[in-house]
C-alpha atoms as one frame of an Amber mdcrd trajectory, in Angstrom:
protein
 -46.214 -37.520  19.908 -43.367 -35.499  21.436 -43.972 -33.791  24.746 -42.152
 -32.227  27.702 -42.899 -33.438  31.222 -44.285 -30.719  33.466 -42.837 -31.888
  36.755 -39.241 -32.605  35.784 -39.152 -30.029  32.966 -37.552 -32.554  30.645
 -37.987 -32.938  26.898 -39.292 -36.438  26.246 -39.665 -38.311  23.002 -42.126
 -41.167  23.364 -41.417 -44.572  21.897 -42.591 -48.098  22.234 -39.322 -49.003
  23.828 -37.562 -47.023  26.550 -34.132 -47.851  25.198 -34.979 -46.031  21.954
 -35.714 -42.731  23.742 -33.183 -39.894  23.711 -33.881 -36.730  25.698 -32.132
 -33.745  27.239 -33.047 -31.487  30.129 -34.445 -28.011  29.294 -33.944 -25.299
  31.878 -36.198 -22.269  32.147 -33.264 -19.803  31.993 -30.765 -21.271  29.539
 -27.486 -19.555  28.671 -27.049 -17.469  25.552 -24.198 -17.181  23.090 -23.688
 -13.555  24.066 -25.162 -11.276  26.717 -26.270 -11.851  30.323 -28.452 -14.687
  31.568 -32.074 -13.835  32.405 -35.660 -14.276  31.315 -36.440 -15.695  27.904
 -39.156 -14.759  25.411 -39.946 -18.302  24.342 -38.633 -21.423  22.626 -38.010
 -22.483  19.048 -38.402 -26.220  18.392 -36.837 -27.625  15.196 -37.381 -31.174
  13.987 -37.022 -33.229  10.865 -37.543 -36.858  10.002 -35.135 -39.269   8.355
 -34.718 -40.170   5.664 -35.430 -37.125   3.488 -37.624 -35.049   5.759 -37.523
 -31.277   5.570 -36.799 -29.378   8.744 -39.812 -27.747  10.387 -40.089 -25.109
  13.088 -42.526 -24.613  15.994 -42.539 -21.442  18.130 -43.390 -22.195  21.783
 -44.352 -19.639  24.481 -42.051 -19.597  27.483 -44.939 -20.703  29.720 -45.337
 -24.013  27.813 -43.201 -27.056  28.456 -44.699 -29.523  26.000 -45.189 -29.617
  22.249 -47.405 -31.968  20.248 -46.070 -32.965  16.823 -49.159 -33.430  14.683
 -47.418 -34.983  11.665 -45.484 -37.591  13.619 -45.021 -40.925  11.822 -43.843
 -43.987  13.754 -42.191 -45.283  10.600 -39.577 -42.519  10.620 -36.622 -41.455
  12.766 -36.525 -37.884  14.116 -33.916 -35.301  15.147 -35.157 -32.578  17.516
 -33.506 -29.334  18.691 -34.866 -26.817  21.209 -33.520 -23.261  21.285 -34.262
 -20.631  23.934 -34.997 -17.205  22.403 -34.639 -13.731  23.889 -35.029 -10.820
  21.466 -32.582 -11.382  18.604 -30.440 -13.711  20.750 -30.612 -17.501  20.701
 -29.080 -20.135  22.926 -27.085 -23.057  21.663 -29.555 -25.838  20.785 -30.665
 -28.584  23.166 -30.602 -31.698  21.018 -32.388 -35.016  21.058 -32.941 -37.897
  18.659 -35.592 -40.573  18.346 -34.603 -43.694  16.488 -37.534 -46.009  15.755
 -36.896 -49.798  15.801 -38.547 -52.196  13.397 -41.148 -54.429  14.986 -41.502
 -52.245  18.007 -43.300 -49.208  16.554 -46.739 -50.164  17.952 -47.995 -51.936
  21.065 -50.356 -54.836  21.195 -53.251 -52.447  21.445 -52.242 -50.737  18.211
 -51.199 -47.536  19.917 -47.819 -45.946  20.168 -46.095 -46.838  23.383 -44.437
 -43.901  25.171 -41.780 -44.308  27.786 -39.615 -41.379  28.840 -35.897 -42.047
  29.216 -33.030 -39.466  29.136 -29.836 -39.966  27.206 -28.366 -36.805  28.733
 -29.426 -34.772  31.708 -27.769 -31.351  31.756 -28.004 -28.628  34.328 -26.935
 -25.166  33.121 -24.835 -23.466  35.746 -24.380 -19.676  35.831 -20.838 -20.101
  34.594 -21.959 -21.918  31.433 -23.371 -18.867  29.716 -22.829 -20.214  26.241
 -24.174 -23.708  26.624 -27.611 -25.122  27.208 -26.710 -28.792  26.930 -23.969
 -30.655  28.685 -23.708 -33.410  26.132 -20.063 -34.302  25.595 -18.988 -33.909
  21.981 -18.505 -37.138  20.128 -14.869 -38.123  19.478 -13.971 -40.505  16.676
 -11.728 -43.086  18.331 -11.210 -45.409  15.402  -7.656 -46.432  14.561  -8.479
 -45.937  10.881  -7.088 -42.763   9.298  -8.569 -40.697   6.474  -7.925 -37.824
   4.077 -10.787 -35.354   4.681 -11.310 -32.357   2.387 -13.927 -29.781   3.443
 -15.430 -27.606   0.705 -16.993 -24.396   2.122 -19.356 -22.095   0.252 -17.975
 -18.559   0.724 -20.455 -16.750  -1.533 -22.036 -13.387  -0.708 -25.336 -15.016
   0.286 -23.780 -16.415   3.476 -22.646 -13.077   4.889 -19.817 -12.351   7.311
 -21.856 -12.955  10.472 -23.039 -16.397   9.338 -19.530 -17.201   8.100 -18.372
 -16.942  11.712 -20.960 -19.589  12.612 -19.624 -21.766   9.766 -16.136 -21.443
  11.241 -17.447 -22.456  14.689 -19.149 -25.464  13.102 -15.889 -26.447  11.376
 -13.976 -26.163  14.661 -16.398 -28.603  16.334 -16.239 -30.905  13.317 -12.428
 -31.039  13.276 -12.267 -31.406  17.049 -13.945 -34.819  16.776 -11.009 -36.356
  14.860  -7.451 -37.361  15.728  -5.557 -35.059  13.370  -1.918 -35.609  12.436
   0.381 -36.084   9.468   0.273 -39.831  10.107  -3.342 -39.802  11.287  -6.383
 -38.091   9.833  -5.378 -35.275   7.499  -7.726 -32.359   6.894  -7.623 -29.948
   3.942 -10.017 -27.140   3.125 -11.061 -25.199   0.022 -13.404 -22.205  -0.149
 -15.400 -21.381  -3.248 -17.729 -18.859  -4.786 -17.187 -17.753  -8.378 -13.654
 -19.162  -8.322 -12.497 -21.771  -5.781  -9.245 -21.476  -3.880  -7.187 -23.706
  -1.602  -7.103 -22.485   1.993  -4.729 -25.326   2.939  -3.732 -28.742   1.586
  -3.994 -32.080   3.333  -0.284 -31.995   4.223  -0.135 -28.327   5.290  -0.906
 -28.742   8.997   0.298 -31.602  11.174  -1.748 -31.035  14.367  -5.376 -30.492
  15.274  -4.553 -27.167  16.962  -2.914 -25.911  13.766  -5.990 -26.816  11.704
  -8.346 -25.140  14.198  -6.178 -22.003  14.232  -6.343 -21.949  10.434 -10.145
 -22.205  10.585 -10.334 -19.303  13.051  -8.222 -17.141  10.748  -9.855 -18.201
   7.489 -11.008 -15.085   5.556 -14.444 -14.760   4.029 -14.185 -14.938   0.242
 -17.463 -13.598  -1.228 -18.783 -14.095  -4.765 -21.251 -16.256  -6.715 -22.174
 -19.899  -6.042 -20.544 -22.296  -8.536 -20.595 -25.591  -6.658 -19.954 -27.790
  -9.714 -16.757 -25.905 -10.524 -15.648 -26.226  -6.894 -16.207 -30.024  -6.847
 -14.047 -30.387  -9.960 -11.454 -28.139  -8.342 -10.980 -30.312  -5.217 -10.770
 -33.458  -7.356  -7.940 -31.934  -9.383  -6.205 -30.001  -6.631  -6.815 -31.718
  -3.282  -7.032 -35.512  -3.704  -3.567 -35.764  -5.277  -0.385 -37.314  -3.803
   1.582 -34.089  -4.318  -0.944 -32.266  -2.123  -0.915 -34.818   0.711  -3.448
 -37.441  -0.426  -2.332 -40.975   0.487  -2.776 -44.278  -1.305  -4.853 -46.874
   0.511  -6.425 -44.319   2.870 -10.188 -43.545   2.986 -11.164 -40.343   1.185
 -13.948 -38.095   2.570 -15.377 -34.928   1.005 -17.709 -32.652   3.029 -19.606
 -29.868   1.230 -21.210 -26.945   3.143 -23.464 -24.616   1.129 -26.418 -22.267
   1.660 -27.902 -21.989  -1.826 -28.511 -23.570  -5.178 -25.530 -23.848  -7.476
 -25.419 -21.764 -10.641 -23.781 -24.615 -12.576 -24.227 -28.374 -13.000 -23.109
 -30.368  -9.946 -23.856 -33.932 -11.036 -20.875 -34.720 -13.368 -18.188 -33.514
 -10.921 -19.919 -35.275  -8.008 -19.959 -38.535  -9.983 -16.272 -38.080 -10.868
 -15.346 -37.646  -7.231 -17.267 -40.745  -6.169 -15.672 -42.770  -8.977 -12.289
 -41.625  -7.659 -13.178 -43.201  -4.302 -14.239 -40.061  -2.476 -17.255 -40.458
  -0.184 -19.260 -37.222  -0.318 -21.357 -35.633   2.434 -23.582 -32.621   1.625
 -24.634 -30.109   4.297 -27.250 -27.534   3.319 -28.109 -24.476   5.362 -31.101
 -22.156   5.097 -31.812 -21.787   1.353 -29.963 -24.881   0.138 -31.667 -27.066
  -2.501 -32.199 -30.482  -0.911 -32.584 -32.240  -4.261 -29.242 -30.813  -5.319
 -27.670 -31.957  -2.046 -28.908 -35.509  -2.720 -27.489 -35.450  -6.236 -24.071
 -34.540  -4.813 -23.855 -36.794  -1.756 -22.985 -40.475  -1.699 -25.718 -42.957
  -0.893 -27.626 -43.471   1.298 -29.114 -39.970   1.539 -30.266 -40.570   5.109
 -26.676 -40.593   6.396 -24.974 -38.368   3.813 -27.387 -35.432   3.371 -28.001
 -32.836   6.097 -30.209 -29.787   5.826 -30.733 -27.219   8.605 -32.944 -24.147
   8.673 -30.379 -21.610   9.854 -26.677 -21.158  10.526 -27.115 -20.746  14.281
 -28.328 -24.330  14.631 -25.637 -25.991  12.537 -24.181 -27.390  15.750 -27.237
 -29.640  16.009 -25.845 -31.911  13.289 -22.180 -32.051  14.376 -22.512 -35.213
  16.458 -24.537 -37.109  13.922 -22.265 -36.077  11.064 -19.018 -36.931  12.862
 -20.370 -40.327  13.931 -21.364 -41.191  10.376 -18.034 -39.978   8.961 -16.185
 -42.003  11.602 -18.210 -45.117  10.763 -17.693 -44.645   7.024 -13.921 -44.225
   7.480 -13.823 -47.564   9.291 -15.947 -49.158   6.572 -13.781 -47.728   3.774
 -10.650 -49.020   5.481 -12.186 -52.501   5.673 -13.128 -52.322   2.009  -9.608
 -51.186   1.063  -8.002 -53.982   3.068 -10.235 -56.536   1.366  -9.126 -55.291
  -2.043  -5.419 -55.099  -1.176  -3.929 -58.096   0.639  -2.223 -57.037   3.863
   1.519 -56.968   3.862   4.107 -56.349   6.457   5.205 -52.977   5.228   4.828
 -49.578   6.786   6.594 -46.417   7.731   8.836 -45.992  10.767   7.294 -44.272
  13.799   8.122 -41.859  16.639  10.774 -39.564  15.152  12.979 -38.094  17.902
  15.960 -35.708  17.679  18.590 -35.278  20.394  22.210 -34.252  21.079  21.737
 -30.991  19.155  24.892 -28.892  18.570  25.798 -26.120  16.146  26.943 -28.674
  13.553  25.081 -31.922  14.269  22.165 -33.718  15.899  20.995 -37.310  16.346
  17.846 -38.681  14.666  16.115 -41.748  16.158  12.901 -43.631  15.324  10.917
 -46.749  16.106  11.411 -49.561  13.556   8.993 -50.094  10.684   7.084 -53.408
  10.503   8.203 -56.318   8.386  11.501 -57.122   6.738  13.161 -53.733   6.320
  16.238 -53.927   4.081  17.541 -50.485   5.001  16.560 -46.988   6.079  17.088
 -43.808   4.072  17.351 -40.572   6.069  16.981 -37.525   3.805  17.716 -34.063
   5.226  18.015 -30.565   3.795  17.848 -26.931   4.996  14.249 -25.715   5.244
  15.139 -22.433   3.537  16.595 -24.173   0.486  19.577 -26.324  -0.300  20.578
 -29.616  -1.862  19.106 -32.686  -0.092  21.578 -35.074   1.501  20.935 -38.585
   2.742  22.275 -41.218   5.065  21.634 -44.935   4.332  21.595 -47.375   7.240
  21.066 -51.087   7.659  17.539 -52.210   8.428  18.591 -53.086  11.959  19.660
 -49.494  12.750  17.204 -46.934  14.201  19.482 -43.969  14.914  22.040 -41.806
  13.111  24.034 -38.631  13.819  23.726 -36.134  10.964  26.859 -34.028  10.455
  28.439 -31.703   9.432  25.495 -29.310   9.380  25.159 -25.565   9.130  24.834
 -23.716  12.400  21.528 -22.121  13.417  19.715 -23.762  10.499  16.389 -25.591
  10.472  16.566 -28.938   8.681  13.640 -30.917   7.271  13.902 -34.656   7.918
  12.364 -37.653   6.175  12.975 -41.283   7.193  11.962 -44.028   4.705  11.772
 -47.768   5.356  13.102 -49.516   2.228  11.698 -52.957   1.432  12.658 -55.324
  -1.342  10.018 -54.002  -3.727   9.213 -50.466  -2.574   9.835 -47.807   0.036
   7.392 -46.684   2.707   5.952 -43.255   3.127   8.233 -40.853   4.928   8.285
 -40.294   8.659   8.840 -36.534   8.730  10.116 -34.000  11.217  12.473 -31.091
  11.639  15.222 -29.836  13.909  17.302 -26.676  14.155  21.007 -26.591  14.921
  22.336 -24.247  17.563  23.755 -20.845  16.708  27.447 -20.020  17.011  28.117
 -17.473  19.739  28.286 -13.959  18.361  30.563 -11.130  19.434  29.229  -9.331
  22.557  29.717  -5.700  23.573  30.468  -4.112  20.177  31.180  -0.369  20.524
  32.281   2.497  18.250  34.004   5.447  19.971  36.589   8.244  19.602  35.105
   9.237  16.249  36.901  11.975  14.230  36.677  13.271  10.663  38.482  10.239
   9.270  38.923   7.660  12.073  37.008   5.716  14.688  37.836   3.103  17.315
  36.134  -0.324  17.340  36.040  -2.525  20.462  34.265  -5.717  21.611  34.373
  -8.419  24.297  36.329 -11.603  23.683  34.620 -14.924  22.868  35.889 -18.309
  24.071  36.721 -20.941  21.457  37.089 -18.616  18.466  39.982 -18.798  16.021
  39.808 -15.074  15.225  37.542 -12.195  14.251  36.523 -10.703  10.925  35.497
  -7.061  10.640  33.689  -5.431   7.678  33.015  -1.710   7.335  31.594   0.535
   4.614  29.481   3.680   4.229  25.770   3.074   4.806  24.798   4.891   1.592
  24.747   2.465  -1.315  25.634   5.224  -3.758  28.951   5.939  -2.064  30.619
   3.654  -4.601  32.788   1.902  -1.994  32.888  -1.845  -1.348  33.028  -3.301
   2.141  36.536  -3.302   3.533  37.560  -6.434   5.397  39.993  -6.842   8.296
  40.849 -10.189   9.915  42.520 -10.311  13.318  43.565 -13.045  15.721  41.540
 -14.214  18.707  43.702 -12.041  21.007  42.640  -8.743  19.367  39.468  -7.034
  20.630  40.156  -3.405  19.608  41.447  -1.599  16.516  41.298   1.782  14.769
  39.655   2.350  11.390  41.288   5.184   9.425  40.990   6.793   5.999  37.261
   7.297   6.462  35.166   9.842   4.617  34.151  12.895   6.694  30.486  13.332
   7.631  29.615   9.801   6.500  27.607   7.154   8.333  29.484   3.854   8.495
  28.266   0.371   9.271  30.764  -1.782  11.161  30.106  -5.531  11.366  32.114
  -8.030  13.440  31.983 -11.843  13.119  33.415 -14.414  15.503  35.272 -16.975
  13.351  35.238 -20.679  14.123  37.622 -22.007  11.521  35.963 -21.307   8.155
  32.540 -20.713   9.689  31.372 -17.360  10.990  28.917 -16.547  13.748  25.909
 -14.330  13.210  27.073 -10.766  12.630  26.939  -8.010  15.212  26.576  -4.530
  13.725  26.972  -0.951  14.924  26.802   2.387  13.129  28.512   5.728  13.666
  28.958   8.914  11.632  32.317  10.625  11.145  32.496  14.298  11.986  31.819
  16.780   9.164  34.367  19.215   7.771  33.472  22.811   8.724  31.754  24.780
   5.941  32.094  28.514   5.230  29.433  30.806   6.714  27.166  33.733   5.856
  26.853  33.640   2.062  25.954  37.057   0.608  25.196  38.517  -2.850  25.889
  42.044  -4.096  26.289  44.072  -7.321  23.698  41.927  -9.109  23.143  42.916
 -12.742  21.647  41.186 -15.741  24.898  39.292 -16.421  27.014  39.366 -13.256
  26.976  39.214  -9.463  29.441  39.219  -6.592  29.311  36.507  -3.921  31.094
  36.704  -0.581  31.286  34.596   2.559  32.914  34.340   5.956  35.853  31.901
   6.078  35.551  28.321   7.362  36.434  27.808  11.049  39.715  25.972  10.341
  42.527  26.230   7.810  41.442  25.324   4.276  43.232  24.817   0.949  40.567
  26.870  -0.818  36.917  26.893  -1.783  34.802  25.229  -4.438  31.967  27.246
  -5.972  29.171  25.478  -7.848  26.705  27.598  -9.789  23.490  25.996 -11.075
  20.614  27.430 -13.056  17.582  26.618 -10.908  15.360  25.946 -13.947  17.957
  24.298 -16.157  20.694  21.670 -16.317  23.616  24.128 -16.666  26.192  23.711
 -13.881  29.468  25.606 -13.501  32.179  24.707 -11.035  35.279  26.675 -10.083
  37.915  26.132  -7.397  39.495  29.210  -5.856  42.157  29.792  -3.248  41.589
  30.811   0.364  39.617  33.938  -0.613  36.265  35.149   0.678  34.630  36.591
  -2.440  34.247  35.883  -6.133  32.690  37.621  -9.146  30.280  35.578 -11.245
  30.175  36.690 -14.878  28.501  35.836 -18.177  25.213  35.067 -16.484  21.826
  34.948 -18.169  19.424  37.766 -17.459  16.336  37.362 -15.321  17.493  33.878
 -14.254  17.542  32.295 -10.821  20.879  30.762  -9.857  21.652  28.463  -6.959
  25.110  28.833  -5.440  26.939  26.327  -3.247  30.296  27.126  -1.625  32.388
  24.255  -0.184  35.487  24.532   1.961  38.282  22.312   0.594  40.419  20.349
   3.058  43.091  17.687   2.615  40.483  15.137   3.773  37.852  16.301   1.296
  35.262  19.034   1.030  32.888  20.371   3.664  29.135  20.502   3.555  27.980
  23.274   1.215  26.884  26.760   2.154  23.972  27.448  -0.207  21.683  30.251
  -1.296  20.205  31.623  -4.510  19.737  34.905  -6.354  18.087  36.160  -9.553
  19.768  38.347 -12.142  18.003  41.499 -13.248  16.323  41.892 -16.644  18.518
  43.079 -19.483  18.254  46.895 -19.512  16.553  48.646 -22.349  18.119  51.590
 -24.194  18.172  54.784 -22.117  16.674  58.192 -22.852  15.240  57.536 -26.318
  14.542  61.000 -27.830  13.788  62.739 -31.107  15.198  65.923 -32.693  15.784
  67.728 -36.021  12.169  67.288 -37.041  11.276  68.000 -40.697   8.296  67.292
 -42.931   9.810  64.003 -44.162  12.389  63.122 -41.528  13.575  63.390 -37.951
  16.459  62.073 -35.912  16.292  59.742 -32.883  19.039  59.234 -30.330  19.570
  57.147 -27.196  22.088  56.262 -24.530  23.690  52.809 -24.050  22.460  50.884
 -20.983  25.140  48.160 -20.931  28.470  47.331 -22.547  27.451  43.883 -23.853
  24.800  45.077 -26.304  25.665  43.713 -29.764  22.732  44.983 -31.832  19.815
  47.421 -31.802  16.532  46.781 -33.586  14.868  50.073 -34.541  11.344  50.164
 -36.033   8.839  52.935 -36.803   5.327  53.312 -38.129   2.567  55.922 -38.207
   0.392  55.855 -35.086  -2.746  55.765 -37.211  -1.594  52.653 -39.054   0.601
  51.858 -41.973   3.681  49.887 -42.903   6.266  49.321 -40.219   9.855  49.824
 -41.219  12.757  48.238 -39.360  16.517  48.475 -39.304  19.131  46.554 -37.299
  22.062  48.640 -36.051  25.376  47.860 -34.457  25.513  47.892 -30.693  27.894
  50.816 -30.852  25.368  53.106 -32.606  23.351  55.620 -30.584  21.523  57.674
 -33.228  19.656  57.255 -36.501  17.839  59.586 -38.997  14.425  58.407 -40.163
  13.749  59.527 -43.745  10.993  59.194 -46.320   8.334  60.041 -43.785   4.911
  61.520 -44.451   4.338  65.120 -43.480   2.087  66.101 -40.633   2.087  62.496
 -39.351   2.643  61.192 -35.835   5.070  58.274 -35.726   5.883  55.771 -32.997
   9.546  54.769 -32.880  10.464  51.564 -30.993  13.976  50.471 -29.984  15.115
  47.111 -28.596  18.607  46.149 -27.385  19.944  42.679 -28.286  22.676  41.141
 -26.092  25.437  38.541 -26.541  23.271  35.695 -25.240  20.588  36.682 -27.777
  18.303  37.928 -25.034  16.358  41.073 -25.828  15.530  44.032 -23.633  12.110
  45.500 -23.127  11.177  47.730 -26.035  11.237  51.472 -25.415   9.420  53.929
 -27.657   9.032  57.574 -28.443   6.463  59.421 -30.568   7.109  62.343 -32.851
   5.072  64.299 -35.462   6.602  65.459 -38.741   6.140  69.054 -39.843   3.685
  70.220 -42.490   4.897  70.963 -45.997   4.035  74.695 -45.621   6.799  75.112
 -43.190   9.157  77.599 -44.842  12.146  76.963 -42.725  12.795  74.288 -40.195
  13.053  75.412 -36.689  14.790  73.580 -33.964  12.997  73.387 -30.649  14.351
  71.950 -27.538  12.854  68.475 -27.271  11.365  67.554 -23.979  13.157  64.548
 -22.586  11.560  61.149 -22.157  11.904  59.135 -18.979  14.906  56.928 -18.430
  14.904  53.120 -18.002  11.167  52.386 -18.283  10.451  48.689 -17.516   7.819
  46.292 -16.141   8.391  44.119 -13.042   6.648  42.191 -10.224   4.451  40.187
 -12.583   1.520  38.304 -11.014  -1.500  36.608 -12.543  -3.463  39.860 -12.437
  -0.986  42.749 -12.190   2.190  44.383 -13.566   4.274  47.125 -11.979   5.569
  49.868 -14.303   8.775  51.555 -13.086  10.803  54.444 -14.533  13.560  56.927
 -13.699  12.288  60.538 -14.035  14.513  62.855 -16.112  12.554  66.101 -16.325
  11.613  67.908 -13.086   8.996  69.972 -14.957   6.665  66.992 -15.426   3.373
  67.682 -13.713   2.055  64.142 -13.892   2.423  60.907 -15.857  -0.203  59.203
 -17.985   0.212  55.403 -18.031  -1.889  53.681 -20.679  -2.018  49.918 -21.261
  -3.829  47.431 -23.461  -3.690  43.741 -24.278  -1.982  42.721 -27.500  -4.116
  39.603 -27.849  -7.663  40.941 -27.323  -9.913  43.756 -28.394 -10.226  45.270
 -24.918 -10.115  49.046 -24.962  -7.034  50.830 -23.765  -7.011  51.672 -20.061
  -5.096  54.536 -18.497  -4.123  55.850 -15.078  -2.530  59.156 -14.006   0.120
  59.456 -11.296   1.810  62.478  -9.774   5.012  63.755 -11.367   6.911  62.874
  -8.204   6.078  59.146  -8.526   8.333  56.660 -10.329   6.161  53.523 -10.378
   2.554  52.350 -10.533   0.849  48.965 -10.128  -1.512  48.121 -12.990  -4.459
  45.916 -12.033  -6.731  44.053 -12.517  -5.262  42.416 -15.625  -6.014  39.152
 -17.441  -3.746  36.192 -16.576  -1.186  34.870 -19.058  -1.609  37.946 -21.299
   0.928  40.231 -23.003   0.380  43.944 -22.506   1.820  47.087 -24.116   2.328
  49.781 -21.494   3.004  53.417 -22.573   4.251  56.187 -20.280   3.671  59.811
 -21.311   4.920  62.792 -19.267   2.275  65.514 -19.005   3.297  69.140 -18.564
   1.267  72.091 -17.402   0.829  73.263 -20.976  -0.337  69.881 -22.251   1.133
  66.524 -23.211   4.806  66.285 -23.709   4.406  64.202 -26.914   7.461  62.170
 -25.834   6.219  58.717 -24.775   8.020  55.476 -24.005   6.553  51.963 -24.181
   7.409  48.510 -22.873   5.936  45.036 -23.294   5.214  42.688 -20.404   3.151
  39.596 -19.616   1.103  38.542 -16.617   1.715  35.129 -15.129  -0.490  32.180
 -16.135  -2.898  30.447 -13.747  -0.336  27.721 -13.038  -1.448  24.370 -11.699
   0.084  22.790  -8.595   2.959  20.395  -9.208   3.898  16.850  -8.169   0.601
  15.570  -6.751   1.181  12.580  -4.469  -0.759  10.350  -2.060   0.511   9.058
   1.307  -0.764   7.695   4.638  -3.256   5.324   2.953  -5.602   3.650   5.480
  -8.987   1.906   5.435 -10.996   5.142   5.385  -8.527   7.931   4.613  -5.407
   9.054   2.792  -3.362  12.255   2.550  -2.990  14.287  -0.638   0.064  16.578
  -1.012   1.357  18.850  -3.775   4.013  21.435  -4.537   3.015  25.078  -4.892
   2.969  26.643  -8.388   5.325  29.544  -9.171   2.453  32.058  -9.182   1.125
  33.254  -5.791  -2.247  31.639  -5.103  -5.309  32.480  -2.995  -5.741  28.826
  -1.983  -6.452  25.360  -3.405  -9.568  23.339  -4.273  -9.428  19.535  -3.791
 -12.150  17.419  -5.440 -12.410  13.629  -5.084 -14.822  10.880  -6.137 -14.807
   7.038  -6.213 -13.991   5.698  -9.673 -16.035   2.477  -9.659 -18.723   3.393
  -7.102 -21.608   5.731  -7.869 -21.119   8.697  -5.564 -21.251  12.514  -5.807
 -18.068  14.549  -6.190 -16.797  15.733  -2.815 -14.561  18.752  -2.417 -12.693
  20.828   0.134 -10.474  23.900   0.042  -7.273  24.996   1.766  -5.452  28.272
   2.258  -2.498  29.345   0.145  -0.096  28.359   2.962  -1.218  24.713   2.986
  -0.008  22.138   0.492  -1.534  18.935   1.882  -4.886  17.739   3.187  -6.084
  14.530   4.894  -9.218  13.190   3.197 -11.321  11.172   5.709 -14.555   9.147
   5.876 -13.696   7.340   2.632 -14.904   3.911   1.483 -12.487   1.071   2.277
 -10.782  -0.797  -0.561 -11.953   1.867  -3.056 -10.023   3.684  -5.771 -10.599
   7.454  -5.944  -9.913  10.076  -8.610  -8.392  13.157  -6.930  -7.829  16.552
  -8.551  -6.201  19.648  -7.072  -6.628  23.148  -8.578  -4.899  26.381  -7.615
  -7.258  29.285  -6.838  -6.317  32.788  -7.964  -8.140  36.130  -7.603  -8.649
  36.057 -11.378  -9.744  32.426 -11.714  -8.821  28.776 -11.193  -6.000  26.741
 -12.748  -6.334  23.502 -14.644  -6.577  20.593 -12.150  -3.693  18.269 -11.368
  -4.989  14.659 -11.356  -4.043  11.464  -9.507  -5.625   8.159  -8.454  -5.511
   6.846  -4.882  -6.904   3.757  -3.167  -7.872   3.091   0.435  -6.803  -0.148
   2.114  -9.004  -3.236   2.252 -10.732  -4.094   5.572  -9.059  -6.774   7.649
 -10.846 -10.099   7.432 -13.083 -10.907  10.378
């Protein structure tokens, strides 16, 4: 029977002998792990018997102070924990143990003797909000050392909150041992579907370092493959190269919360055969039979099973005591197998007398007959090992010459007649050489700068390096060496408007101090100002500028096609204008003008312009009309036309005839025509660069055959220079130069060449010279015809031109920046066609989720997408919105950052 005493409010475990009783005081208002102190809702009592008993729970109202255990057996030992409960909070457990003794389980009257005796008596003060028991944690004080590898289940079933409790348990476990590179070593592996090393046995050399590593250990997540993990630690932890030592007890501690998905018995047997003593700790849903099959015998001391993570601390003391006892036992067993000898490693490594090039290493002598000592040392960041060999009677050596400000790894071996000891290890860092103080750059000009610094005692001189910061400048570092008396000099021959890095070293013979660096930018050379364009045609333009502020040798002009690789460069004298010739029509050009100085060229003055379209033939007209012929004539629009292409066909349909004429021709007689037939005549100018003008047209009707004599009427003139401009995705602007003041109005008709849409037409007043045609289809070629209308009817002299609307262009260069745990920014470049805005759609790639979208105005070209899933890859698409529709989307993938580990 277990009960709590009403008067003293103590938990008592009755026994036939008072010395076998262990108890702890239970206060009515115990502290909690988190939150304020106060009333409790009740108690939770946990107990299990040994060996092999399953843990059981009893809920106790807060008004009760005793519990009767109905299935108590005097033949078993019991572990009891009491937890105060308030809501979802629980205190740390109050722990007690009852260890039955053979021969004293029953009294002479056959009944169980009960005598209350406390092992610990703890009062919870208001300051101890996280403790309910004042029992001091057990500390293993054995002189025996061990290699302990902890294998932690990090599968999804544990969860992040419980994993914190596992880390707290591990901290308490490690805190019980004397950890050090020459003491107990502790390694840890975490497993789920695939195990991984968190740290090796020889990674950390102090207890604090191991505990810090536990606190920062990330939660892995995954499936539970315990068998694979046991094989993993055998092959990757208990090896000499990973810190495992010969002749030292080996301990493996497994912590898991579930049943393994693979076979655990073969790897557990292999570990035990290799001399590893295994402990198995199960939590919550762990399979106790599986734990027994893993752990070493006996099960009573090597298998632990608790009902929940928040009471894992209840087994820390018992576990650490057993591990400590087993380490001592293993050491005894090892010593019995291997006869003792007087060999060992040196102790107490100490460094002293540290300078920039040397330090002294000292140690306590190793036991036995040491023939000599080997001291191996090498730079921690890499380098060839060196060694010093001393007589066995020596315990100190000065290592020199060493590199300054360098950390060295040290290893001291005691060498016996038959073998060498393990290494006594340590490290030390040499001092740094004094660097140059007070470095300054001043009096900077276009090509020079002054460098100054404060002097340093004990140097043999100074070395100065300088070079442009930009790696693409193509210049190597220039080096200047000066004596110890020099602390100022001038750098000349520098490049204007260039950032330079200047580095100064203090030299101590052949060795240099750490560098001291400064940066400064030379002044730029003055550029020209106010770039202007004038007289722009389809193949030429004039550029002009204001002169540079100081005397120049001349100017350099660079002309680049914005949409192509063609670049032209020309150097001119000290002028302020220049004519650009032989340009391509309807092409955007970027112009850069540099001022040229003796020291180099200035920054550029830049701007751009677009040449006009090649002009079509002017004033196409017809005359001398007959039943089977008529004459057409036109005026030249430019002096670089090389050919004309003239074609004609009946309006109602029929064969089209075509002729190519010299660029010097301006008339042609059409013959072999049908009588009483209206013909459309089309004329296109072809230029030197093979570009073609817009096509102009005129219509004329041949006479009937009954005409007795041809008459010549004054032909009404067509318009001059009819062309299409200002293309958008849904409009074209038709522009012309009126020739005949008698025109009453103009009829503008237009139709698509690629569809069966009917012809549309608009009428404008005779005083107008342009009209905007809309709405049109995007990316579509249109034929536009202009017909002057007179008061007595149509003029029958029409002109036509072809033009195309712009396509629904997609945005360009989609990119993702500012990635974070729940957001990233999407940016793009605007398409050439004016837009009404943009649509941005995004959706996780590997997570089932609806498509999300947002829109922006035409002036915006980036958007920050927020409230995203962390560590998730998204598919993002951006479409341009136009009045006439939406472009094809531009696609990209982006991924948010992973959450930081808790």
